[in-house]
C-alpha positions in Angstrom: 32.9 145.7 -21.9 29.5 145.6 -20.1 27.1 148.6 -19.5 28.4 149.2 -16.0 31.9 149.7 -17.5 30.8 151.9 -20.4 28.2 154.5 -20.1 26.6 155.1 -23.5 25.4 158.7 -23.1 25.3 161.9 -25.2 28.6 163.4 -24.1 30.8 166.4 -25.6 34.3 167.7 -25.1 35.5 171.3 -24.5 38.6 172.9 -26.0 41.2 174.1 -23.7 44.5 173.1 -25.3 47.1 175.4 -27.0 47.5 175.3 -30.8 51.1 174.0 -31.0 50.9 171.4 -28.3 53.5 168.6 -28.0 54.1 166.0 -30.7 52.2 162.7 -30.5 55.0 160.6 -28.9 56.5 163.3 -26.6 54.1 163.0 -23.5 54.5 159.2 -23.6 57.6 159.3 -21.6 56.8 162.0 -19.3 55.6 162.1 -15.6 53.2 164.8 -14.2 56.1 167.3 -13.9 57.1 166.7 -17.4 53.7 167.0 -18.8 53.2 170.3 -16.9 56.4 171.7 -18.1 55.7 170.6 -21.7 52.2 172.1 -21.6 53.4 175.3 -20.0 55.8 175.7 -22.9 53.0 175.1 -25.4 50.9 177.7 -23.7 53.8 180.2 -23.8 54.4 179.6 -27.5 50.7 180.0 -28.2 50.6 183.4 -26.5 52.2 184.9 -29.7 49.7 183.6 -32.0 47.2 185.9 -33.6 44.4 183.3 -33.0 43.4 183.6 -29.4 41.0 180.7 -29.4 43.4 178.2 -27.8 44.0 180.7 -24.8 40.3 180.9 -24.0 39.7 177.8 -22.1 40.5 176.9 -18.5 43.6 174.8 -19.3 46.0 175.3 -16.5 49.2 173.2 -16.8 50.2 173.8 -13.3 47.2 171.8 -12.0 47.8 168.4 -13.6 46.3 166.2 -10.9 46.0 162.5 -11.6 42.6 160.8 -11.3 43.2 159.6 -7.7 44.1 163.0 -6.5 41.1 164.5 -8.3 38.8 161.8 -6.9 40.0 162.8 -3.4 38.7 166.4 -4.0 35.3 164.9 -5.2 35.0 163.2 -1.8 35.1 166.5 0.0 31.3 166.8 0.2 31.3 163.7 2.4 33.9 165.1 4.5 32.1 168.4 4.9 28.9 166.6 5.8 30.7 164.5 8.5 32.3 167.7 10.1 28.8 169.3 10.1 27.4 166.2 11.8 30.1 166.2 14.4 29.5 169.9 15.1 25.7 169.5 15.4 26.0 166.5 17.7 28.6 168.3 20.0 26.2 171.3 20.3 23.4 169.0 20.9 25.1 167.2 23.8 26.5 170.4 25.2 23.0 172.1 25.2 21.2 169.1 26.5 23.7 168.7 29.4 23.4 172.5 30.3 19.5 172.4 30.2 19.4 169.7 32.8 20.5 170.4 36.5 21.5 166.9 37.0 23.6 166.7 33.7 23.3 164.7 30.6 23.3 161.4 32.2 20.8 162.3 34.8 18.5 164.2 32.6 14.8 163.0 32.0 13.8 162.0 28.5 11.6 165.0 28.1 14.7 167.2 28.5 16.8 165.3 26.0 14.2 164.4 23.4 13.7 168.0 21.8 17.5 168.3 21.2 17.9 164.9 19.8 14.9 165.1 17.4 16.1 168.6 16.4 19.6 167.4 15.5 18.3 164.5 13.5 15.9 166.8 11.6 18.6 169.3 11.0 21.0 166.8 9.6 18.4 165.3 7.3 17.2 168.7 6.2 20.9 169.8 5.3 21.2 166.6 3.2 17.8 166.9 1.6 18.3 170.6 0.7 21.2 169.7 -1.6 23.6 172.0 0.0 26.4 169.3 -0.2 26.1 169.3 -4.0 27.8 172.8 -4.2 26.1 173.5 -7.6 28.2 175.6 -9.8 25.3 177.8 -10.7 24.1 178.3 -7.1 25.0 181.7 -5.6 26.3 181.9 -2.1 23.3 183.7 -0.7 21.0 180.9 -2.0 23.2 178.3 -0.3 23.3 180.1 2.9 19.6 180.5 2.7 19.1 176.7 2.5 21.3 176.3 5.6 19.1 178.9 7.5 16.0 177.3 6.3 17.2 173.9 7.6 18.2 175.3 11.0 14.9 177.2 11.3 12.8 174.0 10.4 14.7 171.8 12.8 14.5 174.5 15.5 10.8 174.9 15.1 10.2 171.2 15.4 12.5 171.1 18.6 10.6 174.2 20.1 7.2 172.5 19.5 8.3 169.3 21.0 9.8 171.2 24.1 6.4 173.0 24.4 4.6 169.7 24.6 6.9 167.9 26.9 8.3 170.6 29.3 7.3 174.1 28.2 8.6 176.2 31.1 12.3 175.2 31.3 13.1 173.9 27.8 12.0 176.5 25.3 14.9 178.8 26.1 17.6 176.3 25.9 16.2 174.9 22.5 16.3 178.5 21.0 19.9 178.8 22.3 20.6 175.6 20.7 19.1 176.7 17.2 21.0 179.9 17.4 24.4 178.1 18.1 23.8 175.7 15.3 23.0 178.6 12.9 26.3 180.4 13.8 28.5 177.4 13.7 26.9 176.0 10.4 27.2 179.4 8.9 30.8 179.6 9.5 31.5 176.1 8.3 29.6 176.4 5.1 31.3 179.7 4.4 34.6 177.8 4.6 33.2 174.9 2.5 31.9 177.3 -0.4 35.2 179.1 -0.3 37.2 175.9 -0.6 35.1 174.6 -3.4 35.2 178.0 -5.3 39.0 177.9 -4.8 39.0 174.3 -6.4 37.0 175.4 -9.3 39.1 178.5 -9.9 42.5 176.6 -10.0 41.1 173.7 -12.1 41.1 171.0 -9.4 37.5 170.1 -10.1 37.7 170.5 -13.9 37.2 167.1 -15.5 40.0 165.9 -17.9 38.9 164.2 -21.1 40.6 162.8 -24.2 38.8 162.4 -27.5 39.0 159.3 -29.7 38.3 160.5 -33.4 39.3 163.6 -35.2 35.8 164.0 -36.7 33.6 166.7 -37.6 31.5 165.9 -34.3 34.6 166.7 -32.3 35.6 169.7 -34.2 32.0 171.2 -34.1 31.4 170.6 -30.5 34.9 171.7 -29.3 34.4 175.0 -31.2 31.0 175.4 -29.7 32.0 174.7 -26.1 35.0 177.0 -26.1 33.0 179.6 -23.8 32.0 176.9 -21.2 35.4 176.9 -19.5 34.5 173.7 -17.5 36.3 170.8 -19.2 40.0 170.2 -20.2 40.5 168.3 -23.4 44.0 166.9 -23.1 44.3 165.4 -26.6 42.8 163.7 -29.6 43.5 160.2 -30.8 42.6 158.9 -34.2 43.3 155.7 -36.1 43.2 157.5 -39.5 46.5 159.5 -38.8 47.3 159.8 -42.4 44.0 161.9 -42.9 44.0 163.5 -39.4 45.1 167.2 -38.9 47.9 168.0 -36.3 45.1 169.5 -34.0 41.4 169.8 -33.8 40.4 173.3 -32.9 43.8 173.6 -31.0 43.6 170.2 -29.4 46.6 168.2 -30.5 46.3 164.8 -32.2 48.5 162.7 -30.0 48.5 159.4 -32.0 46.2 156.4 -32.8 44.1 154.2 -30.5 47.1 151.9 -29.8 49.2 155.0 -28.6 46.2 155.8 -26.2 46.4 152.4 -24.7 49.9 152.7 -23.4 50.1 156.7 -23.1 51.5 158.0 -19.9 48.6 160.6 -19.9 46.0 158.1 -19.0 46.3 158.5 -15.2 45.2 162.1 -15.5 42.1 161.3 -17.7 38.6 161.2 -16.1 36.8 160.3 -19.3 37.6 158.8 -22.9 35.1 160.4 -25.3 34.4 158.6 -28.7 33.8 161.2 -31.2 33.0 158.9 -34.0 29.7 158.5 -35.9 27.4 156.3 -33.8 26.1 155.0 -37.1 29.3 153.3 -37.7 28.4 150.5 -35.4 31.3 148.1 -36.4 33.8 150.8 -35.7 32.2 151.9 -32.4 32.1 148.2 -31.3 35.8 147.8 -32.3 36.8 150.9 -30.3 34.9 149.9 -27.2 36.4 146.4 -27.3 40.0 147.9 -27.7 39.4 150.5 -25.0 38.0 148.1 -22.7 41.5 147.2 -21.6 41.9 150.6 -20.0 40.6 151.5 -16.4 39.2 154.9 -17.6 35.5 155.5 -18.1 34.4 155.5 -21.8 31.5 157.5 -23.1 30.1 157.9 -26.6 29.8 161.4 -28.1 26.6 161.9 -30.3 25.5 164.9 -32.4 22.1 166.3 -31.2 20.8 169.2 -33.3 19.0 171.5 -30.9 21.3 173.9 -28.8 19.5 172.9 -25.5 20.3 169.2 -26.2 24.0 170.1 -26.7 24.1 172.1 -23.7 22.4 169.2 -21.6 25.0 166.7 -22.9 27.9 169.1 -22.0 26.4 169.4 -18.5 26.4 165.6 -18.1 30.3 165.5 -18.8 31.2 168.5 -16.8 28.8 168.5 -13.8 29.1 166.8 -10.5 32.6 167.8 -9.6 31.8 166.9 -6.0 30.5 163.4 -5.0 26.7 163.0 -4.9 25.3 162.0 -1.6 22.5 159.9 -3.1 22.3 156.2 -2.9 23.5 153.9 -4.4 26.5 156.0 -4.7 30.0 154.6 -5.6 31.5 157.7 -4.2 29.9 157.1 -0.9 31.6 153.6 -0.9 34.9 155.3 -1.8 34.6 157.7 1.1 33.7 154.9 3.5 36.8 152.9 2.2 39.0 155.9 2.7 37.7 156.5 6.3 38.4 152.9 7.0 41.9 153.1 5.7 42.7 156.1 7.8 41.3 154.9 11.0 42.4 151.3 10.8 45.6 152.1 9.0 46.6 154.9 11.4 45.8 152.5 14.5 47.9 149.7 12.9 50.9 152.1 12.1 51.0 153.3 15.8 50.4 149.8 17.3 52.9 148.1 15.1 55.8 150.6 15.8 57.6 148.1 18.0 57.4 145.6 15.2 58.8 148.0 12.7 61.7 148.7 15.0 62.5 144.9 15.5 62.2 144.2 11.8 64.4 147.2 10.8 67.1 146.0 13.2 66.8 142.4 11.8 67.3 143.6 8.2 70.1 145.9 9.2 72.1 143.1 11.0 71.4 140.5 8.4 72.9 142.0 5.2 74.5 145.3 4.1 72.3 147.8 2.3 69.2 150.0 3.0 66.5 148.9 5.4 63.7 149.8 3.0 63.2 148.8 -0.6 61.1 150.9 -2.8 59.6 150.1 -6.3 57.4 151.7 -8.9 54.1 150.0 -9.3 50.8 150.5 -10.9 48.2 152.2 -8.8 44.7 153.6 -9.3 43.9 154.3 -13.0 47.3 153.2 -14.1 49.1 155.8 -11.9 52.7 155.1 -11.1 53.2 155.1 -7.4 56.4 154.2 -5.3 55.6 151.3 -2.9 57.7 150.7 0.2 58.8 147.3 1.6 61.3 146.0 4.1 64.2 144.8 2.0 64.1 141.1 1.6 66.7 140.6 -1.1 70.5 141.3 -1.2 71.0 144.9 -2.2 73.1 144.2 -5.2 70.5 141.7 -6.5 67.3 143.9 -6.0 65.1 143.7 -9.1 63.1 147.0 -9.3 61.2 146.0 -12.3 60.4 142.4 -11.4 61.9 141.2 -14.7 62.8 137.9 -12.9 60.1 136.9 -10.5 60.8 135.1 -7.2 61.2 131.3 -7.2 61.6 128.7 -4.6 65.0 128.7 -3.0 65.8 132.1 -4.9 69.4 132.9 -4.0 68.6 136.6 -4.0 66.6 136.5 -0.8 68.3 136.9 2.5 67.8 134.8 5.5 65.7 137.5 7.2 64.1 138.1 4.0 62.8 134.6 3.7 61.1 135.0 7.1 59.7 138.4 6.4 58.2 137.2 3.0 56.7 134.1 4.5 54.9 136.2 7.1 54.3 139.2 4.7 56.1 141.3 7.3 57.9 142.9 4.6 54.8 144.7 3.4 54.1 146.7 6.6 55.7 149.9 5.3 52.9 150.0 2.8 50.9 151.4 5.7 52.6 154.8 4.7 51.2 154.3 1.2 47.8 153.7 2.7 47.8 156.9 4.8 49.1 159.0 1.8 46.1 157.7 -0.2 48.0 156.0 -2.8 47.0 152.5 -1.6 44.2 150.9 0.5 44.3 148.3 3.2 42.3 146.0 0.8 42.4 145.9 -3.1 44.2 144.2 -5.9 48.0 143.8 -5.1 50.0 146.4 -6.9 52.4 144.9 -9.6 55.7 146.2 -10.6 55.7 148.3 -13.8 57.0 146.2 -16.5 56.6 142.9 -14.5 57.3 139.9 -16.7 55.8 136.4 -16.8 58.5 134.3 -18.5 59.7 136.6 -21.3 56.4 138.4 -21.8 55.2 141.5 -19.8 52.3 140.3 -17.7 49.9 143.1 -18.6 49.9 141.8 -22.1 48.8 138.3 -21.3 45.2 139.4 -20.4 43.0 141.8 -22.2 41.3 143.0 -18.9 44.5 143.4 -16.9 44.1 147.1 -16.4 40.4 146.6 -15.0 42.2 145.8 -11.6 43.4 149.3 -11.7 39.8 150.8 -11.4 40.2 150.7 -7.7 43.3 151.6 -5.4 45.7 148.6 -5.0 45.7 147.1 -1.4 48.1 145.5 1.1 45.8 142.5 1.0 43.0 141.5 -1.1 40.5 138.9 -2.4 43.0 137.2 -4.6 45.5 137.1 -1.7 43.1 135.2 0.7 42.1 133.0 -2.3 45.7 131.7 -2.8 46.7 133.9 -5.7 49.7 135.8 -4.3 53.3 136.2 -4.9 55.0 135.7 -8.2 53.1 134.8 -11.6 55.1 132.3 -13.5 52.5 131.3 -16.1 49.8 132.9 -18.2 47.1 130.9 -16.5 48.3 132.3 -13.0 48.0 135.8 -14.5 44.4 135.1 -15.8 43.4 133.7 -12.3 44.9 136.8 -10.5 43.2 139.3 -12.7 39.8 137.4 -12.6 39.9 137.4 -8.9 40.8 141.1 -8.8 38.0 142.0 -11.2 35.6 140.0 -9.0 36.7 142.1 -6.0 36.3 145.4 -7.9 32.7 144.4 -8.8 31.9 143.2 -5.3 33.8 145.7 -3.0 32.0 146.9 0.1 32.9 148.1 3.5 31.9 144.7 5.2 33.8 142.6 2.5 37.0 144.6 3.3 36.5 144.0 7.0 36.2 140.3 6.4 39.2 140.1 4.1 41.2 141.9 6.7 40.1 139.6 9.4 41.0 136.4 7.6 44.2 137.6 6.0 46.7 136.9 8.8 45.4 133.3 9.5 45.2 132.6 5.7 48.8 133.7 5.0 50.3 132.1 8.0 48.5 128.8 7.2 49.8 128.7 3.5 52.8 126.6 3.1 52.5 126.3 -0.7 52.7 129.9 -2.1 56.1 131.1 -3.0 56.8 134.5 -1.5 
């Protein structure tokens, strides 16, 4: 596991779990609703305890969002900024057109330049002032003051430029432009701040962590952090279960490290925190190696002595609930990718409606059974998602777990299904998954949960298998255009697929995605070798 995958920083955890949380193996078989119900019961049971420490944290079982859903909220800062930009641009065009008797297209440069420069300065000032960080400790009056200062500075520059280029007719319209921007941005940022405050209140932006190691470090820092209320600790895992307590300051011990590797809780986890002594280098190295098979971020908890050092480390783990706008910024890349999915995916869904209708009719006339086939597959951060496809197999022979992968001349595939699979038209309903945010247009192909290569589950053949889940799965991807698509019949094929997927995760960019989409159709149609 390299430094890019594991951030070795001073990190701490915060107690928010009830004293009598579920047993170690209980959550392993539950989905989000089951975890919520189980946690709600634990909170209710804890309400009668004399010791109220377990009820003092911000743990809210009704807000169990998986990492993908929480990451979507973190991208809100980019959406807010984009809407602000559209509003400023619209006001700029409107005011510039109104200020010129001949309209916007016939306006001289001296009439347009003050508005254009003012808009650019305003958007840059809003970003530079840090208002899109929505700091937890910043008061609303300070936030709105920064918005006002940004508008005032941009307006002053626009007025000075208007006074130089065309003083008589332009100063008034520029002042009107500044006032309109102030009113509109005030309204928008009041809404943004209210939305972020609501997310913080209901726990949507509160990071979820699990702790590895029921140690004095974890106990001391969980106890000290009870008052912070800005992290959820979902559980503790420790290899020394014989010597471990049932809970650490109210946080339940859910099993050993091996239990964490297959736990159904991991899609809800933002950080895995190692609370072991950093001096035990061999143990830390072994845990890093074993946890490297998970898509979750791993951080190392250390034990600084000074209170300010402990608080600073806690801030590192709990802060930045909204994505930073600085560069380079992985969240900016995620925002661009989501925007790409919505625009291109939406256009594809509308444009391909006639194809959907024809394919649906072909499937219905070819064999009895439903038109669509759905299958549970692995998504981002090991989340379980339901993927939609046009049915290409006989209904009674459908294999939801891919325990038997497709082979050449597979007798389960229908006549229409063979054509659909050869042209990948069976994948088109996954555009719905893309628009819902469960998938992307480009990414590692989602594999069925429990998919087997031979008699062995494919995920067990490669240690880095889960690394392909560090990004949303895609309708097409780097592996698909490189010839690795369809069933995986050998361990070597699994290793090649995973390597290509990990290569894509490390290289992903807006332009690479566009190129992959552009070459997908000719590559798939020109392939006569791969079994589909």
